[in-house]
C-alpha positions as CSV (number, residue, x, y, z in Angstrom):
1,M,-10.7,3.6,32.9
2,P,-9.4,2.4,29.6
3,D,-7.1,-0.7,29.5
4,P,-4.1,0.5,27.4
5,N,-1.9,-1.7,25.3
6,P,1.6,-0.2,25.9
7,A,3.3,-2.4,23.4
8,A,0.9,-1.4,20.6
9,L,1.2,2.3,21.6
10,A,5.0,2.1,21.6
11,F,4.9,0.5,18.1
12,L,2.6,3.2,16.8
13,Q,4.7,5.9,18.3
14,T,7.9,4.6,16.6
15,R,6.6,3.0,13.4
16,R,8.7,3.9,10.4
17,S,8.2,2.8,6.8
18,R,11.3,1.3,5.2
19,P,12.2,2.5,1.7
20,A,11.2,-0.1,-0.9
21,K,14.6,0.0,-2.6
22,T,16.2,-1.2,0.7
23,L,14.0,-4.3,1.0
24,G,15.6,-7.6,0.0
25,L,15.2,-11.3,0.5
26,P,13.8,-13.2,2.2
27,V,10.1,-12.1,1.9
28,P,7.2,-13.6,3.7
29,D,5.9,-16.8,2.1
30,R,2.2,-17.3,1.6
31,A,1.8,-18.8,5.1
32,A,3.5,-15.8,6.7
33,L,1.7,-13.3,4.5
34,R,-1.8,-14.6,5.1
35,P,-2.2,-13.4,8.7
36,L,-0.9,-10.0,7.7
37,L,-3.6,-9.8,5.0
38,D,-6.2,-10.9,7.5
39,I,-5.1,-8.0,9.8
40,A,-5.2,-5.5,7.0
41,L,-8.8,-6.5,6.3
42,R,-9.8,-5.7,9.9
43,C,-10.4,-2.1,9.0
44,P,-13.2,0.5,9.2
45,D,-15.8,-0.5,6.6
46,H,-18.9,1.6,6.8
47,G,-21.9,-0.5,5.7
48,K,-19.8,-3.7,5.6
49,L,-19.4,-3.3,1.9
50,E,-15.8,-4.6,1.6
51,P,-15.0,-2.1,-1.2
52,W,-11.5,-3.4,-1.7
53,R,-9.5,-6.4,-2.7
54,L,-5.8,-7.5,-2.7
55,V,-3.6,-8.7,-5.5
56,V,-0.4,-10.3,-4.2
57,L,2.5,-9.8,-6.7
58,E,5.2,-12.3,-6.5
59,R,8.5,-12.1,-8.4
60,A,7.3,-13.3,-11.8
61,A,4.3,-11.0,-11.7
62,L,6.5,-8.0,-10.7
63,A,8.8,-8.8,-13.7
64,R,5.7,-8.8,-16.0
65,L,4.6,-5.4,-14.5
66,T,8.1,-4.0,-15.2
67,G,7.7,-4.6,-18.9
68,L,4.1,-3.3,-18.9
69,V,5.3,0.0,-17.3
70,G,7.7,0.5,-20.2
71,D,5.0,-0.2,-22.8
72,C,2.5,2.0,-21.1
73,G,4.9,4.9,-20.5
74,K,5.9,5.0,-24.1
75,R,2.3,5.0,-25.3
76,L,1.6,7.9,-22.9
77,G,4.8,9.8,-24.0
78,K,6.3,9.7,-20.5
79,P,9.9,10.9,-20.2
80,E,12.4,8.0,-20.1
81,A,13.5,9.0,-16.5
82,D,9.8,8.7,-15.3
83,I,9.4,5.3,-17.0
84,A,12.7,4.0,-15.5
85,K,11.8,5.2,-12.0
86,Q,8.3,3.5,-12.2
87,A,9.7,0.3,-13.7
88,A,12.4,0.1,-11.0
89,Q,9.6,-0.1,-8.3
90,F,8.6,-3.5,-9.8
91,A,12.0,-4.6,-11.2
92,D,13.7,-4.3,-7.8
93,A,10.9,-5.8,-5.7
94,H,10.5,-9.3,-4.5
95,L,7.0,-9.1,-3.1
96,A,4.3,-6.4,-3.2
97,V,0.6,-6.4,-2.5
98,A,-1.6,-4.1,-4.6
99,V,-4.5,-2.7,-2.6
100,I,-7.4,-2.2,-4.9
101,L,-10.4,0.1,-4.3
102,S,-13.4,-1.8,-5.6
103,P,-16.3,0.4,-4.9
104,R,-19.8,-1.0,-4.3
105,P,-23.1,0.6,-5.2
106,S,-24.6,2.1,-2.1
107,D,-27.2,4.7,-1.4
108,K,-25.8,5.2,2.2
109,I,-22.1,4.9,1.8
110,P,-20.5,7.5,-0.5
111,A,-17.7,6.5,-2.8
112,V,-15.3,8.8,-0.9
113,E,-15.9,6.8,2.3
114,Q,-15.3,3.6,0.5
115,G,-12.0,5.0,-0.7
116,H,-11.0,5.9,2.9
117,S,-11.8,2.3,3.9
118,A,-9.5,1.0,1.1
119,A,-6.7,3.3,2.3
120,C,-7.1,1.9,5.8
121,V,-6.5,-1.6,4.3
122,A,-3.2,-0.3,2.8
123,Y,-2.2,1.3,6.1
124,G,-3.2,-1.7,8.1
125,L,-1.1,-4.0,5.9
126,L,1.9,-1.7,6.1
127,N,1.7,-1.6,9.9
128,A,1.0,-5.4,10.1
129,A,4.1,-6.1,8.1
130,L,6.2,-3.7,10.2
131,A,4.9,-5.1,13.4
132,A,5.7,-8.7,12.2
133,G,9.4,-7.6,11.8
134,W,9.4,-7.1,8.0
135,G,10.4,-3.9,6.2
136,A,7.5,-2.4,4.3
137,N,6.7,0.6,2.2
138,W,3.5,2.0,0.5
139,L,4.2,3.2,-3.0
140,T,2.1,4.5,-5.9
141,G,3.5,6.3,-9.0
142,W,2.1,7.4,-12.3
143,A,1.3,3.8,-13.5
144,S,-0.9,3.1,-10.5
145,H,-3.1,6.0,-11.5
146,E,-3.2,5.0,-15.2
147,P,-6.5,3.0,-15.8
148,A,-5.1,1.2,-18.9
149,F,-2.0,0.0,-17.0
150,A,-4.1,-1.1,-14.0
151,Q,-6.5,-3.0,-16.2
152,E,-3.8,-4.8,-18.2
153,A,-1.4,-5.4,-15.4
154,L,-3.7,-6.2,-12.5
155,G,-7.0,-7.2,-14.2
156,L,-8.9,-4.2,-12.7
157,G,-12.4,-3.5,-13.7
158,P,-13.3,0.0,-15.1
159,Q,-14.5,1.2,-11.7
160,E,-11.5,-0.1,-9.7
161,R,-8.4,1.9,-8.8
162,V,-5.0,1.1,-7.2
163,V,-4.7,2.6,-3.7
164,G,-1.1,1.6,-3.5
165,F,1.5,-1.1,-3.7
166,I,2.7,-2.4,-0.3
167,H,6.2,-3.6,-0.7
168,I,7.3,-6.2,1.9
169,G,10.7,-7.7,2.5
170,T,13.8,-7.9,4.7
171,E,15.2,-4.5,5.6
172,T,18.8,-4.3,4.4
173,S,19.6,-0.9,5.9
174,A,17.9,1.2,8.5
175,P,16.6,4.6,7.3
176,P,17.3,7.7,9.3
177,E,14.5,9.2,11.3
178,R,12.7,11.9,9.5
179,P,11.1,15.1,10.8
180,R,7.6,14.5,12.1
181,P,4.6,16.8,11.8
182,D,4.1,19.4,14.5
183,T,0.9,18.2,16.2
184,G,0.3,21.5,17.9
185,A,0.4,23.4,14.6
186,L,-1.9,20.9,12.9
187,T,-4.5,20.5,15.7
188,T,-7.5,22.7,16.6
189,W,-9.2,22.1,19.9
190,M,-12.9,23.0,20.1
191,D,-14.7,22.9,23.4
192,A,-17.9,24.7,22.3
């Protein structure tokens, strides 16, 4: 018989991301953030390649990214509303962790599996922050998928990609519960 962890199951059954725009001060300091990063890196990693890395963005770095979003958006001809929305993600934040896919050459582990592993890091960090009592949200946006922005803003290599920005802070207002997927409609059972 399995040995269940009721507290962990209850957390997973009720976990809820907190909108980034509702996250305020205080944020975890480096000592409080480090164990959450350690938890995030305990993820599925086929071949033990560690095809990911983390970039912790503190307030000054987030302010720099805000300006870079504007410059990049103008170069790309993005509408002002899109630029403003993407810039606000960084301008309004106090702490975010960029989860970076950093694929490794491998004959056995395809790039898609390495990407799945990096996504697990992001989800692990999101859940670790929530379990520690912080508010947290996983965001992307057009700038995160723009190689020139990622290279300039985060120092990414040409093969690296942003999986997401995990915003962490103190929840200032509780979000309403949202509709959840219908498990029965999305599940196929096969017994043969």
